[in-house]
C-alpha angles and dihedrals in degrees: 000000000000115000103195130199093003090144091066091060091046095048097034093234093132103023095167093047124125118226120215135189133213135175125259123232118267129279136065094284118071100247114176119214122230090255092052092051093050094043089052095046094049096039100247146007121307088245090060093045119012093209089232104081122063108281124246120264092259092052091048089058091050094047096047090052097044101035101036108012090241135139119250096271088060101236112072118071122238115256115263095251091056092045089052090048090055090048089051091053090050090051094046092051104036112021093099091049091050092049092049088054092052091049093048092239097108093094111053130153116295099001129135088256093058092042096049122099111271093238092049093051092048094051091047090052092049091052094043095051100028100047118003097047091041089058094045093052100036088130091058101047098162092060097042094046090053092058091039090056099037096046114018099033098039092043095051090041090057093045089055092048093055091039093242091134087073093062111137087230090075120085123206097267090046094053089050089066092053091058100039094072089055091051092051092044134115104256136060090227093061092041090055091050091048093048092048095049094041092048091050089048094051090049087062091055116103126223095271093051093048089058089069109111092210091055091046087051091052089052090048092051091049092051094046094051093042090051091049092055090050092049099041108017088236144063107263092187089065090048088056091053091049091048088237123157116273128201117243089256093051092049091051090048098052091044092052092045106031122189126178 
């Protein structure tokens, strides 16, 4: 049984939040299905929130904490202990699934992964490798960036190249997480593609959607990374993760516009 978002109750980060449960896939290891990963990441089933409309206030709090490591007002970062608690929950719920993906055993015959819609499985993999695993292994950036690039970035890049990101199965907040790995990737080509697709997506959002703090934060992140590439010809946020040397200007930039 998955007990999602328990840390928010314990730490009072999302005091109005609702906590839902869902069942794991079969087997001794706790292998999450694509639907379970997406329901966890978005804070509930797609029936409860269609991931197209602006989310409720309680979901906004959850998204800002999980997706960006920020407090409910969207600007101040979470304290380190809370951020680590979130990472621990990620690890508790999804480490077995991530390991199965590395081993090539995630997709077997007649499993929820083989039965899932192709687009649902692809989005779940992008989130699992591009965001959840990246948080779990923030202290081992070289390893996590390898899998982030090899799985999340390459997968979403390919989906864009074959126009699968425009599937009608994807809602606005789902599409956003197909483009974010490209924006945080390791090449200018993929950044430009991610910025182009994300900008076009945000242009389709109406006024009520653009009042969402999490959507505004996504736009802010895109602009900051794009600006950094234009200024420095590189992504200094990745250099921070890799513990690489930064110029004085890059250091000043990432300190003034911090992202986890």
